C-alpha positions, 0 to 999 in steps of 0.5 A, spaced: 410 240 453 414 247 454 423 247 453 424 245 459 422 238 457 427 238 453 433 240 459 439 236 460 435 232 466 430 230 461 435 227 456 433 218 454 425 221 457 420 217 452 413 223 452 411 217 447 408 211 452 406 206 447 397 207 448 397 211 441 395 208 434 396 204 430 397 209 425 393 205 418 396 208 412 394 210 405 401 211 400 400 216 394 405 216 389 413 213 390 420 214 389 424 213 394 420 215 400 415 208 400 422 204 401 423 208 407 416 208 409 416 200 408 421 199 412 418 203 417 412 200 418 414 191 415 422 192 420 421 189 428 427 195 428 423 198 429 417 198 434 422 202 438 421 207 436 414 209 432 406 207 435 404 201 430 402 202 423 399 198 418 399 199 410 393 199 407 391 202 400 398 207 396 394 210 389 397 214 383 403 209 382 405 209 375 412 205 376 413 198 374 419 198 381 414 200 385 408 197 383 412 190 385 413 192 391 407 193 392 405 187 389 410 183 393 406 186 401 399 185 397 397 192 397 393 195 393 392 198 387 387 205 386 388 209 379 386 214 384 386 217 392 379 218 392 378 211 390 383 209 394 379 211 401 372 209 399 376 203 399 378 204 405 374 208 409 379 206 416 385 210 413 387 214 419 393 217 415 396 219 408 402 220 407 403 223 400 410 223 395 406 224 389 408 231 388 404 234 385 403 241 386 396 239 384 393 234 388 397 235 394 391 241 394 386 237 392 387 233 398 387 237 403 381 238 401 377 233 401 380 228 405 377 227 413 377 232 419 380 224 422 385 223 416 394 226 418 396 229 412 405 227 411 407 230 405 412 228 400 417 234 404 415 232 411 416 226 408 424 228 409 423 225 418 421 218 416 428 218 412 432 220 417 429 216 422 430 210 418 437 213 417 437 211 425 435 206 426 440 204 421 446 207 424 444 204 432 442 197 428 451 198 425 453 201 432 449 196 436 454 189 432 460 193 433 457 195 442 457 187 442 464 186 438 468 191 442 465 188 450 467 180 446 474 184 446 473 188 453 470 182 456 476 178 454 482 183 456 478 182 463 478 176 463 486 174 463 488 180 467 490 177 473 486 181 479 480 179 482 474 184 478 468 184 481 462 189 478 457 189 483 451 194 484 449 198 490 447 192 494 453 188 493 449 185 488 453 182 482 453 185 475 460 182 473 465 177 474 472 175 472 473 168 469 479 167 475 473 168 478 468 164 478 473 159 476 476 161 483 468 159 486 468 153 482 461 156 479 459 157 473 460 165 472 452 165 471 449 162 476 454 168 482 451 173 477 444 177 481 447 173 488 450 178 494 459 178 493 462 175 498 458 169 493 465 170 489 469 171 492 476 166 494 482 167 497 487 164 492 487 157 494 479 158 494 477 158 501 472 164 503 474 171 503 468 174 506 461 171 508 458 179 508 459 185 506 466 186 509 465 193 512 473 195 512 472 193 504 472 199 500 466 199 497 462 202 502 466 208 502 464 208 495 459 208 496 459 213 500 464 217 497 462 217 490 470 218 490 475 211 489 477 207 495 482 203 497 483 198 504 488 193 506 485 188 509 489 180 512 487 174 512 487 167 513 488 162 509 487 154 509 494 153 512 493 158 516 499 162 513 496 171 513 496 174 507 495 181 506 491 184 500 490 190 496 483 193 494 481 196 490 473 199 490 472 204 484 465 208 482 462 208 476 458 212 473 452 214 467 452 221 463 449 224 468 454 223 473 452 219 477 455 213 480 451 207 479 455 200 479 461 200 483 468 195 480 472 192 486 478 189 484 483 186 490 
């Protein structure tokens, strides 16, 4: 891996492909890091961030609170790490939270090559991961609230609004569109946009992607486009519609969707 792997073009690429693990963990000592580690091992939200982990044993635990926590999840506690490793030879990751230089030195000498060691200083990265996941959960909940609020606002707009992918399939639309079409919103998602588009009287706006629709121009230019089109309604009246198309860009500036309004 080189520094180029962390360039802008590689943002969002995860180098852990899910094939690693599981890590069979034994812990030595306790403290604030104990609850963090237990949360990471047993909470589903962390499955997106780390390989599978299994906590099987602990040693050098003296405080009653930590003993109660481990008892609740049926983790056996040994007096020494030698005893723990002897009872659980499948351990391949030891997390040291004791902070004892003597124990840490003996541990480094005793561990076989296939067992990894994370000492109390390195545990800060687990603590950081734990806090990041908590923040993610907060923002995810907040984002869901903001999406509901935004959808409510869009649904009150009188103009027809279509969010389309680059092939013209419906990704989302506002209430007035699906109500005028007389089709539930969920049944229009993933369909070509002309399945949803209607004139004011409810008759079909078009039966295919119209070449004069600004959707095509925006698809080519990547810019806002507009056009004026005419339609004849079911009463034979000529009506004028101004159509607008807006590119929707991702964080890298690439167009991912197109919003069409009329």
